[in-house]
N, CA, C and O atoms as a Tinker XYZ file with bonds, in Angstrom:
   444  protein
     1  N      0.826000   -1.183000    0.000000    73     2
     2  CA     0.000000    0.000000    0.000000    64     1     3
     3  C      0.877000    1.255000    0.000000    63     2     4     5
     4  O      0.588000    2.219000   -0.710000    81     3
     5  N      1.941000    1.239000    0.793000    73     3     6
     6  CA     2.844000    2.386000    0.841000    64     5     7
     7  C      3.458000    2.651000   -0.535000    63     6     8     9
     8  O      3.577000    3.804000   -0.948000    81     7
     9  N      3.845000    1.597000   -1.239000    73     7    10
    10  CA     4.415000    1.785000   -2.594000    64     9    11
    11  C      3.399000    2.439000   -3.514000    63    10    12    13
    12  O      3.759000    3.312000   -4.304000    81    11
    13  N      2.136000    2.034000   -3.429000    73    11    14
    14  CA     1.104000    2.649000   -4.265000    64    13    15
    15  C      0.948000    4.119000   -3.914000    63    14    16    17
    16  O      0.830000    4.953000   -4.812000    81    15
    17  N      0.943000    4.456000   -2.639000    73    15    18
    18  CA     0.850000    5.859000   -2.227000    64    17    19
    19  C      2.024000    6.678000   -2.747000    63    18    20    21
    20  O      1.847000    7.807000   -3.204000    81    19
    21  N      3.220000    6.105000   -2.677000    73    19    22
    22  CA     4.400000    6.800000   -3.185000    64    21    23
    23  C      4.258000    7.099000   -4.678000    63    22    24    25
    24  O      4.580000    8.196000   -5.134000    81    23
    25  N      3.778000    6.120000   -5.424000    73    23    26
    26  CA     3.601000    6.300000   -6.867000    64    25    27
    27  C      2.526000    7.336000   -7.154000    63    26    28    29
    28  O      2.669000    8.139000   -8.076000    81    27
    29  N      1.454000    7.324000   -6.375000    73    27    30
    30  CA     0.382000    8.301000   -6.595000    64    29    31
    31  C      0.868000    9.741000   -6.507000    63    30    32    33
    32  O      0.363000   10.607000   -7.221000    81    31
    33  N      1.832000   10.004000   -5.650000    73    31    34
    34  CA     2.347000   11.364000   -5.502000    64    33    35
    35  C      3.115000   11.806000   -6.742000    63    34    36    37
    36  O      3.256000   13.002000   -6.998000    81    35
    37  N      3.612000   10.834000   -7.516000    73    35    38
    38  CA     4.463000   11.150000   -8.656000    64    37    39
    39  C      3.810000   10.887000  -10.012000    63    38    40    41
    40  O      4.266000   11.414000  -11.027000    81    39
    41  N      2.772000   10.095000  -10.041000    73    39    42
    42  CA     2.214000    9.602000  -11.302000    64    41    43
    43  C      0.889000   10.293000  -11.621000    63    42    44    45
    44  O      0.014000   10.401000  -10.761000    81    43
    45  N      0.748000   10.759000  -12.862000    73    43    46
    46  CA    -0.483000   11.406000  -13.276000    64    45    47
    47  C     -0.965000   10.827000  -14.610000    63    46    48    49
    48  O     -1.583000   11.525000  -15.414000    81    47
    49  N     -0.677000    9.560000  -14.828000    73    47    50
    50  CA    -1.026000    8.917000  -16.088000    64    49    51
    51  C     -2.401000    8.276000  -16.069000    63    50    52    53
    52  O     -3.196000    8.482000  -15.153000    81    51
    53  N     -2.656000    7.495000  -17.102000    73    51    54
    54  CA    -3.967000    6.883000  -17.321000    64    53    55
    55  C     -4.377000    5.897000  -16.231000    63    54    56    57
    56  O     -5.571000    5.674000  -16.027000    81    55
    57  N     -3.430000    5.312000  -15.539000    73    55    58
    58  CA    -3.746000    4.312000  -14.508000    64    57    59
    59  C     -3.978000    4.922000  -13.125000    63    58    60    61
    60  O     -4.204000    4.187000  -12.164000    81    59
    61  N     -3.927000    6.251000  -13.006000    73    59    62
    62  CA    -4.065000    6.893000  -11.689000    64    61    63
    63  C     -5.377000    6.509000  -10.993000    63    62    64    65
    64  O     -5.378000    6.198000   -9.802000    81    63
    65  N     -6.470000    6.530000  -11.720000    73    63    66
    66  CA    -7.757000    6.151000  -11.127000    64    65    67
    67  C     -7.761000    4.717000  -10.633000    63    66    68    69
    68  O     -8.342000    4.423000   -9.588000    81    67
    69  N     -7.118000    3.815000  -11.373000    73    67    70
    70  CA    -7.028000    2.420000  -10.943000    64    69    71
    71  C     -6.144000    2.254000   -9.718000    63    70    72    73
    72  O     -6.385000    1.376000   -8.889000    81    71
    73  N     -5.124000    3.092000   -9.601000    73    71    74
    74  CA    -4.267000    3.023000   -8.423000    64    73    75
    75  C     -5.061000    3.363000   -7.161000    63    74    76    77
    76  O     -4.868000    2.758000   -6.107000    81    75
    77  N     -5.951000    4.337000   -7.292000    73    75    78
    78  CA    -6.765000    4.731000   -6.142000    64    77    79
    79  C     -7.895000    3.732000   -5.920000    63    78    80    81
    80  O     -8.020000    3.153000   -4.840000    81    79
    81  N     -8.713000    3.536000   -6.947000    73    79    82
    82  CA    -9.908000    2.704000   -6.810000    64    81    83
    83  C     -9.619000    1.235000   -6.678000    63    82    84    85
    84  O    -10.349000    0.517000   -5.994000    81    83
    85  N     -8.573000    0.775000   -7.317000    73    83    86
    86  CA    -8.281000   -0.652000   -7.310000    64    85    87
    87  C     -7.224000   -0.986000   -6.261000    63    86    88    89
    88  O     -7.500000   -1.720000   -5.312000    81    87
    89  N     -6.029000   -0.456000   -6.425000    73    87    90
    90  CA    -4.953000   -0.822000   -5.517000    64    89    91
    91  C     -5.199000   -0.380000   -4.076000    63    90    92    93
    92  O     -5.224000   -1.211000   -3.168000    81    91
    93  N     -5.380000    0.916000   -3.863000    73    91    94
    94  CA    -5.515000    1.393000   -2.487000    64    93    95
    95  C     -6.733000    0.801000   -1.783000    63    94    96    97
    96  O     -6.630000    0.314000   -0.657000    81    95
    97  N     -7.867000    0.844000   -2.438000    73    95    98
    98  CA    -9.084000    0.333000   -1.803000    64    97    99
    99  C     -8.987000   -1.173000   -1.554000    63    98   100   101
   100  O     -9.317000   -1.638000   -0.463000    81    99
   101  N     -8.540000   -1.935000   -2.544000    73    99   102
   102  CA    -8.438000   -3.390000   -2.360000    64   101   103
   103  C     -7.369000   -3.763000   -1.354000    63   102   104   105
   104  O     -7.542000   -4.713000   -0.590000    81   103
   105  N     -6.267000   -3.031000   -1.340000    73   103   106
   106  CA    -5.234000   -3.327000   -0.354000    64   105   107
   107  C     -5.724000   -3.034000    1.061000    63   106   108   109
   108  O     -5.481000   -3.819000    1.977000    81   107
   109  N     -6.413000   -1.906000    1.244000    73   107   110
   110  CA    -6.913000   -1.558000    2.580000    64   109   111
   111  C     -8.070000   -2.461000    3.006000    63   110   112   113
   112  O     -8.036000   -3.061000    4.081000    81   111
   113  N     -9.080000   -2.552000    2.166000    73   111   114
   114  CA   -10.325000   -3.215000    2.554000    64   113   115
   115  C    -10.221000   -4.739000    2.489000    63   114   116   117
   116  O    -10.683000   -5.434000    3.394000    81   115
   117  N     -9.627000   -5.244000    1.442000    73   115   118
   118  CA    -9.596000   -6.696000    1.266000    64   117   119
   119  C     -8.342000   -7.349000    1.830000    63   118   120   121
   120  O     -8.434000   -8.280000    2.630000    81   119
   121  N     -7.184000   -6.872000    1.424000    73   119   122
   122  CA    -5.941000   -7.552000    1.796000    64   121   123
   123  C     -5.562000   -7.282000    3.255000    63   122   124   125
   124  O     -5.419000   -8.221000    4.038000    81   123
   125  N     -5.401000   -6.028000    3.620000    73   123   126
   126  CA    -4.942000   -5.724000    4.981000    64   125   127
   127  C     -5.951000   -6.130000    6.046000    63   126   128   129
   128  O     -5.567000   -6.648000    7.094000    81   127
   129  N     -7.220000   -5.903000    5.795000    73   127   130
   130  CA    -8.212000   -6.282000    6.804000    64   129   131
   131  C     -8.299000   -7.798000    6.954000    63   130   132   133
   132  O     -8.434000   -8.302000    8.069000    81   131
   133  N     -8.225000   -8.525000    5.847000    73   131   134
   134  CA    -8.244000   -9.995000    5.917000    64   133   135
   135  C     -7.032000  -10.509000    6.676000    63   134   136   137
   136  O     -7.153000  -11.404000    7.512000    81   135
   137  N     -5.862000   -9.945000    6.387000    73   135   138
   138  CA    -4.646000  -10.371000    7.081000    64   137   139
   139  C     -4.702000  -10.017000    8.568000    63   138   140   141
   140  O     -4.261000  -10.803000    9.406000    81   139
   141  N     -5.238000   -8.849000    8.899000    73   139   142
   142  CA    -5.329000   -8.452000   10.306000    64   141   143
   143  C     -6.241000   -9.392000   11.082000    63   142   144   145
   144  O     -5.900000   -9.821000   12.185000    81   143
   145  N     -7.393000   -9.711000   10.515000    73   143   146
   146  CA    -8.323000  -10.639000   11.179000    64   145   147
   147  C     -7.664000  -12.001000   11.354000    63   146   148   149
   148  O     -7.781000  -12.621000   12.411000    81   147
   149  N     -6.973000  -12.463000   10.322000    73   147   150
   150  CA    -6.271000  -13.745000   10.399000    64   149   151
   151  C     -5.212000  -13.717000   11.503000    63   150   152   153
   152  O     -5.147000  -14.628000   12.328000    81   151
   153  N     -4.389000  -12.675000   11.514000    73   151   154
   154  CA    -3.291000  -12.610000   12.486000    64   153   155
   155  C     -3.772000  -12.579000   13.925000    63   154   156   157
   156  O     -3.208000  -13.271000   14.773000    81   155
   157  N     -4.792000  -11.801000   14.220000    73   155   158
   158  CA    -5.227000  -11.699000   15.618000    64   157   159
   159  C     -5.895000  -12.976000   16.112000    63   158   160   161
   160  O     -6.172000  -13.111000   17.304000    81   159
   161  N     -6.154000  -13.906000   15.208000    73   159   162
   162  CA    -6.712000  -15.193000   15.609000    64   161   163
   163  C     -5.629000  -16.255000   15.829000    63   162   164   165
   164  O     -5.930000  -17.377000   16.236000    81   163
   165  N     -4.367000  -15.896000   15.557000    73   163   166
   166  CA    -3.265000  -16.844000   15.673000    64   165   167
   167  C     -2.638000  -16.786000   17.057000    63   166   168   169
   168  O     -2.133000  -15.740000   17.465000    81   167
   169  N     -2.665000  -17.900000   17.785000    73   167   170
   170  CA    -2.022000  -17.910000   19.096000    64   169   171
   171  C     -0.499000  -17.980000   18.959000    63   170   172   173
   172  O      0.022000  -18.672000   18.084000    81   171
   173  N      0.192000  -17.275000   19.812000    73   171   174
   174  CA     1.653000  -17.358000   19.866000    64   173   175
   175  C      1.980000  -18.542000   20.767000    63   174   176   177
   176  O      1.534000  -18.615000   21.912000    81   175
   177  N      2.759000  -19.455000   20.232000    73   175   178
   178  CA     2.968000  -20.733000   20.923000    64   177   179
   179  C      4.287000  -20.848000   21.662000    63   178   180   181
   180  O      4.510000  -21.832000   22.368000    81   179
   181  N      5.169000  -19.867000   21.519000    73   179   182
   182  CA     6.444000  -19.948000   22.234000    64   181   183
   183  C      6.985000  -18.545000   22.488000    63   182   184   185
   184  O      6.469000  -17.556000   21.968000    81   183
   185  N      8.023000  -18.489000   23.291000    73   183   186
   186  CA     8.679000  -17.215000   23.578000    64   185   187
   187  C      7.980000  -16.416000   24.659000    63   186   188   189
   188  O      7.050000  -16.910000   25.297000    81   187
   189  N      8.418000  -15.191000   24.868000    73   187   190
   190  CA     7.879000  -14.376000   25.967000    64   189   191
   191  C      6.406000  -14.002000   25.791000    63   190   192   193
   192  O      5.742000  -13.649000   26.765000    81   191
   193  N      5.897000  -14.073000   24.586000    73   191   194
   194  CA     4.489000  -13.732000   24.347000    64   193   195
   195  C      3.602000  -14.956000   24.210000    63   194   196   197
   196  O      2.477000  -14.863000   23.719000    81   195
   197  N      4.109000  -16.107000   24.643000    73   195   198
   198  CA     3.330000  -17.337000   24.565000    64   197   199
   199  C      1.978000  -17.157000   25.248000    63   198   200   201
   200  O      1.891000  -16.621000   26.353000    81   199
   201  N      0.926000  -17.614000   24.569000    73   199   202
   202  CA    -0.416000  -17.499000   25.113000    64   201   203
   203  C     -1.167000  -16.270000   24.636000    63   202   204   205
   204  O     -2.385000  -16.185000   24.786000    81   203
   205  N     -0.452000  -15.327000   24.067000    73   203   206
   206  CA    -1.100000  -14.138000   23.506000    64   205   207
   207  C     -1.452000  -14.400000   22.048000    63   206   208   209
   208  O     -1.069000  -15.422000   21.478000    81   207
   209  N     -2.182000  -13.472000   21.455000    73   207   210
   210  CA    -2.532000  -13.570000   20.041000    64   209   211
   211  C     -1.545000  -12.745000   19.225000    63   210   212   213
   212  O     -0.991000  -11.758000   19.709000    81   211
   213  N     -1.337000  -13.160000   17.997000    73   211   214
   214  CA    -0.454000  -12.419000   17.093000    64   213   215
   215  C     -1.127000  -11.109000   16.696000    63   214   216   217
   216  O     -2.312000  -10.903000   16.958000    81   215
   217  N     -0.374000  -10.249000   16.076000    73   215   218
   218  CA    -0.908000   -8.967000   15.599000    64   217   219
   219  C     -0.120000   -8.547000   14.370000    63   218   220   221
   220  O      0.947000   -9.088000   14.080000    81   219
   221  N     -0.654000   -7.592000   13.668000    73   219   222
   222  CA     0.033000   -7.072000   12.483000    64   221   223
   223  C      1.319000   -6.379000   12.922000    63   222   224   225
   224  O      1.279000   -5.549000   13.830000    81   223
   225  N      2.457000   -6.694000   12.306000    73   223   226
   226  CA     3.715000   -6.091000   12.725000    64   225   227
   227  C      3.934000   -4.683000   12.171000    63   226   228   229
   228  O      4.734000   -3.926000   12.722000    81   227
   229  N      3.250000   -4.324000   11.108000    73   227   230
   230  CA     3.413000   -3.024000   10.476000    64   229   231
   231  C      4.868000   -2.721000   10.149000    63   230   232   233
   232  O      5.294000   -1.566000   10.155000    81   231
   233  N      5.620000   -3.772000    9.864000    73   231   234
   234  CA     7.009000   -3.590000    9.462000    64   233   235
   235  C      7.097000   -3.227000    7.989000    63   234   236   237
   236  O      6.172000   -3.489000    7.220000    81   235
   237  N      8.201000   -2.628000    7.604000    73   235   238
   238  CA     8.415000   -2.251000    6.218000    64   237   239
   239  C      8.996000   -3.439000    5.469000    63   238   240   241
   240  O     10.000000   -4.014000    5.889000    81   239
   241  N      8.371000   -3.803000    4.370000    73   239   242
   242  CA     8.875000   -4.873000    3.513000    64   241   243
   243  C      9.499000   -4.214000    2.294000    63   242   244   245
   244  O      8.819000   -3.496000    1.560000    81   243
   245  N     10.776000   -4.450000    2.073000    73   243   246
   246  CA    11.496000   -3.804000    0.982000    64   245   247
   247  C     11.332000   -4.594000   -0.312000    63   246   248   249
   248  O     12.096000   -5.518000   -0.594000    81   247
   249  N     10.316000   -4.212000   -1.099000    73   247   250
   250  CA    10.098000   -4.872000   -2.382000    64   249   251
   251  C     11.224000   -4.565000   -3.357000    63   250   252   253
   252  O     11.415000   -5.307000   -4.320000    81   251
   253  N     11.970000   -3.497000   -3.136000    73   251   254
   254  CA    13.066000   -3.137000   -4.035000    64   253   255
   255  C     14.268000   -4.060000   -3.877000    63   254   256   257
   256  O     15.156000   -4.059000   -4.730000    81   255
   257  N     14.314000   -4.837000   -2.817000    73   255   258
   258  CA    15.461000   -5.706000   -2.570000    64   257   259
   259  C     15.576000   -6.802000   -3.632000    63   258   260   261
   260  O     16.684000   -7.232000   -3.954000    81   259
   261  N     14.459000   -7.252000   -4.173000    73   259   262
   262  CA    14.464000   -8.291000   -5.201000    64   261   263
   263  C     14.292000   -7.635000   -6.565000    63   262   264   265
   264  O     13.169000   -7.374000   -6.996000    81   263
   265  N     15.383000   -7.373000   -7.230000    73   263   266
   266  CA    15.348000   -6.679000   -8.523000    64   265   267
   267  C     14.846000   -7.595000   -9.643000    63   266   268   269
   268  O     14.515000   -7.115000  -10.727000    81   267
   269  N     14.786000   -8.901000   -9.394000    73   267   270
   270  CA    14.418000   -9.850000  -10.446000    64   269   271
   271  C     12.923000   -9.863000  -10.737000    63   270   272   273
   272  O     12.510000  -10.298000  -11.811000    81   271
   273  N     12.112000   -9.395000   -9.804000    73   271   274
   274  CA    10.669000   -9.406000  -10.032000    64   273   275
   275  C     10.034000   -8.138000   -9.475000    63   274   276   277
   276  O     10.593000   -7.474000   -8.603000    81   275
   277  N      8.854000   -7.818000   -9.999000    73   275   278
   278  CA     8.164000   -6.605000   -9.574000    64   277   279
   279  C      7.604000   -6.767000   -8.161000    63   278   280   281
   280  O      7.498000   -7.879000   -7.644000    81   279
   281  N      7.252000   -5.651000   -7.556000    73   279   282
   282  CA     6.633000   -5.686000   -6.229000    64   281   283
   283  C      5.349000   -6.497000   -6.265000    63   282   284   285
   284  O      5.061000   -7.242000   -5.329000    81   283
   285  N      4.575000   -6.361000   -7.334000    73   283   286
   286  CA     3.335000   -7.116000   -7.444000    64   285   287
   287  C      3.607000   -8.611000   -7.535000    63   286   288   289
   288  O      2.923000   -9.404000   -6.887000    81   287
   289  N      4.594000   -9.005000   -8.329000    73   287   290
   290  CA     4.934000  -10.430000   -8.415000    64   289   291
   291  C      5.397000  -10.966000   -7.066000    63   290   292   293
   292  O      5.065000  -12.091000   -6.696000    81   291
   293  N      6.163000  -10.164000   -6.331000    73   291   294
   294  CA     6.612000  -10.576000   -5.002000    64   293   295
   295  C      5.422000  -10.718000   -4.049000    63   294   296   297
   296  O      5.352000  -11.671000   -3.272000    81   295
   297  N      4.485000   -9.762000   -4.115000    73   295   298
   298  CA     3.297000   -9.826000   -3.265000    64   297   299
   299  C      2.469000  -11.062000   -3.598000    63   298   300   301
   300  O      1.965000  -11.731000   -2.695000    81   299
   301  N      2.324000  -11.370000   -4.881000    73   299   302
   302  CA     1.581000  -12.568000   -5.299000    64   301   303
   303  C      2.204000  -13.821000   -4.705000    63   302   304   305
   304  O      1.494000  -14.696000   -4.210000    81   303
   305  N      3.538000  -13.911000   -4.751000    73   303   306
   306  CA     4.228000  -15.077000   -4.191000    64   305   307
   307  C      4.022000  -15.168000   -2.678000    63   306   308   309
   308  O      3.795000  -16.254000   -2.145000    81   307
   309  N      4.101000  -14.029000   -1.990000    73   307   310
   310  CA     3.904000  -14.016000   -0.542000    64   309   311
   311  C      2.485000  -14.451000   -0.164000    63   310   312   313
   312  O      2.293000  -15.215000    0.782000    81   311
   313  N      1.499000  -13.960000   -0.909000    73   311   314
   314  CA     0.106000  -14.325000   -0.637000    64   313   315
   315  C     -0.116000  -15.812000   -0.921000    63   314   316   317
   316  O     -0.766000  -16.504000   -0.138000    81   315
   317  N      0.417000  -16.294000   -2.023000    73   315   318
   318  CA     0.268000  -17.712000   -2.351000    64   317   319
   319  C      0.919000  -18.589000   -1.294000    63   318   320   321
   320  O      0.382000  -19.641000   -0.948000    81   319
   321  N      2.062000  -18.175000   -0.781000    73   319   322
   322  CA     2.720000  -18.929000    0.287000    64   321   323
   323  C      1.876000  -18.922000    1.556000    63   322   324   325
   324  O      1.759000  -19.946000    2.230000    81   323
   325  N      1.287000  -17.776000    1.885000    73   323   326
   326  CA     0.421000  -17.699000    3.066000    64   325   327
   327  C     -0.793000  -18.600000    2.947000    63   326   328   329
   328  O     -1.166000  -19.281000    3.902000    81   327
   329  N     -1.405000  -18.605000    1.783000    73   327   330
   330  CA    -2.575000  -19.463000    1.552000    64   329   331
   331  C     -2.169000  -20.931000    1.648000    63   330   332   333
   332  O     -2.890000  -21.738000    2.235000    81   331
   333  N     -1.017000  -21.279000    1.073000    73   331   334
   334  CA    -0.548000  -22.666000    1.109000    64   333   335
   335  C     -0.195000  -23.109000    2.532000    63   334   336   337
   336  O     -0.470000  -24.246000    2.916000    81   335
   337  N      0.409000  -22.219000    3.304000    73   335   338
   338  CA     0.832000  -22.567000    4.671000    64   337   339
   339  C     -0.311000  -22.569000    5.680000    63   338   340   341
   340  O     -0.215000  -23.211000    6.726000    81   339
   341  N     -1.386000  -21.858000    5.373000    73   339   342
   342  CA    -2.529000  -21.768000    6.283000    64   341   343
   343  C     -3.815000  -22.017000    5.500000    63   342   344   345
   344  O     -4.619000  -21.103000    5.318000    81   343
   345  N     -4.014000  -23.260000    5.034000    73   343   346
   346  CA    -5.180000  -23.546000    4.179000    64   345   347
   347  C     -6.527000  -23.298000    4.857000    63   346   348   349
   348  O     -7.514000  -23.048000    4.165000    81   347
   349  N     -6.598000  -23.357000    6.150000    73   347   350
   350  CA    -7.847000  -23.104000    6.858000    64   349   351
   351  C     -7.981000  -21.683000    7.355000    63   350   352   353
   352  O     -8.864000  -21.385000    8.160000    81   351
   353  N     -7.117000  -20.803000    6.888000    73   351   354
   354  CA    -7.071000  -19.441000    7.406000    64   353   355
   355  C     -7.960000  -18.436000    6.701000    63   354   356   357
   356  O     -7.841000  -17.235000    6.942000    81   355
   357  N     -8.853000  -18.903000    5.828000    73   355   358
   358  CA    -9.750000  -18.007000    5.085000    64   357   359
   359  C     -8.983000  -16.918000    4.331000    63   358   360   361
   360  O     -9.393000  -15.758000    4.303000    81   359
   361  N     -7.872000  -17.311000    3.728000    73   359   362
   362  CA    -7.039000  -16.363000    3.000000    64   361   363
   363  C     -7.146000  -16.508000    1.486000    63   362   364   365
   364  O     -6.569000  -15.708000    0.750000    81   363
   365  N     -7.873000  -17.511000    1.013000    73   363   366
   366  CA    -7.886000  -17.812000   -0.418000    64   365   367
   367  C     -8.421000  -16.666000   -1.277000    63   366   368   369
   368  O     -8.027000  -16.539000   -2.437000    81   367
   369  N     -9.309000  -15.829000   -0.733000    73   367   370
   370  CA    -9.829000  -14.698000   -1.515000    64   369   371
   371  C     -8.751000  -13.659000   -1.814000    63   370   372   373
   372  O     -8.915000  -12.839000   -2.717000    81   371
   373  N     -7.651000  -13.689000   -1.064000    73   371   374
   374  CA    -6.575000  -12.735000   -1.292000    64   373   375
   375  C     -5.895000  -12.947000   -2.643000    63   374   376   377
   376  O     -5.415000  -11.992000   -3.254000    81   375
   377  N     -5.853000  -14.191000   -3.107000    73   375   378
   378  CA    -5.177000  -14.486000   -4.375000    64   377   379
   379  C     -5.826000  -13.718000   -5.521000    63   378   380   381
   380  O     -5.133000  -13.056000   -6.293000    81   379
   381  N     -7.146000  -13.800000   -5.638000    73   379   382
   382  CA    -7.822000  -13.100000   -6.735000    64   381   383
   383  C     -7.738000  -11.584000   -6.563000    63   382   384   385
   384  O     -7.624000  -10.858000   -7.551000    81   383
   385  N     -7.794000  -11.102000   -5.334000    73   383   386
   386  CA    -7.680000   -9.665000   -5.095000    64   385   387
   387  C     -6.307000   -9.154000   -5.533000    63   386   388   389
   388  O     -6.212000   -8.149000   -6.239000    81   387
   389  N     -5.255000   -9.840000   -5.118000    73   387   390
   390  CA    -3.897000   -9.423000   -5.462000    64   389   391
   391  C     -3.653000   -9.567000   -6.958000    63   390   392   393
   392  O     -2.953000   -8.747000   -7.553000    81   391
   393  N     -4.219000  -10.593000   -7.568000    73   391   394
   394  CA    -4.050000  -10.766000   -9.010000    64   393   395
   395  C     -4.685000   -9.628000   -9.804000    63   394   396   397
   396  O     -4.316000   -9.408000  -10.958000    81   395
   397  N     -5.621000   -8.909000   -9.221000    73   395   398
   398  CA    -6.289000   -7.812000   -9.907000    64   397   399
   399  C     -5.671000   -6.441000   -9.688000    63   398   400   401
   400  O     -6.189000   -5.446000  -10.196000    81   399
   401  N     -4.579000   -6.368000   -8.947000    73   399   402
   402  CA    -3.932000   -5.085000   -8.680000    64   401   403
   403  C     -3.147000   -4.584000   -9.888000    63   402   404   405
   404  O     -2.677000   -5.373000  -10.708000    81   403
   405  N     -3.012000   -3.274000   -9.988000    73   403   406
   406  CA    -2.190000   -2.654000  -11.020000    64   405   407
   407  C     -0.727000   -2.836000  -10.634000    63   406   408   409
   408  O     -0.349000   -2.597000   -9.487000    81   407
   409  N      0.090000   -3.257000  -11.586000    73   407   410
   410  CA     1.521000   -3.426000  -11.335000    64   409   411
   411  C      2.189000   -2.051000  -11.373000    63   410   412   413
   412  O      2.478000   -1.526000  -12.448000    81   411
   413  N      2.428000   -1.482000  -10.214000    73   411   414
   414  CA     2.978000   -0.124000  -10.158000    64   413   415
   415  C      4.385000   -0.039000  -10.724000    63   414   416   417
   416  O      4.819000    1.032000  -11.148000    81   415
   417  N      5.101000   -1.151000  -10.734000    73   415   418
   418  CA     6.459000   -1.129000  -11.296000    64   417   419
   419  C      6.431000   -0.963000  -12.810000    63   418   420   421
   420  O      7.450000   -0.620000  -13.411000    81   419
   421  N      5.288000   -1.199000  -13.433000    73   419   422
   422  CA     5.193000   -1.029000  -14.879000    64   421   423
   423  C      4.905000    0.418000  -15.280000    63   422   424   425
   424  O      4.980000    0.771000  -16.457000    81   423
   425  N      4.579000    1.241000  -14.301000    73   423   426
   426  CA     4.300000    2.664000  -14.569000    64   425   427
   427  C      5.613000    3.434000  -14.599000    63   426   428   429
   428  O      6.529000    3.118000  -13.840000    81   427
   429  N      5.715000    4.408000  -15.437000    73   427   430
   430  CA     6.983000    5.120000  -15.616000    64   429   431
   431  C      7.478000    5.778000  -14.332000    63   430   432   433
   432  O      8.686000    5.814000  -14.097000    81   431
   433  N      6.590000    6.297000  -13.502000    73   431   434
   434  CA     7.027000    6.974000  -12.271000    64   433   435
   435  C      7.512000    6.006000  -11.219000    63   434   436   437
   436  O      8.222000    6.403000  -10.294000    81   435
   437  N      7.137000    4.719000  -11.341000    73   435   438
   438  CA     7.530000    3.746000  -10.324000    64   437   439
   439  C      8.933000    3.247000  -10.549000    63   438   440   441
   440  O      9.492000    2.589000   -9.672000    81   439
   441  N      9.522000    3.534000  -11.693000    73   439   442
   442  CA    10.862000    3.005000  -11.982000    64   441   443
   443  C     11.937000    3.902000  -11.449000    63   442   444
   444  O     13.121000    3.606000  -11.606000    81   443
């Protein structure tokens, strides 16, 4: 979501409306909310927080670190891994949502 916001400040092309209506809204409403609900239902099983529930870490993920693939391709892989690792986690709807996002790395301002 942060990458999309960064691009929005710089990009004024034909995909701007899709960045707002598609990427930002779907990332906030569908992806982040689904992940937050999933995380707070996960018990922590070891360490000093054992017995508590997990929560969103709000850490920065550096999509620029992997130059071989776009941020969207990396996000798709991460979501697919999450769905595969937690088949009962009600995460399967994330795959279609993420597949419908605009690839911001393909926009001239994102490069």
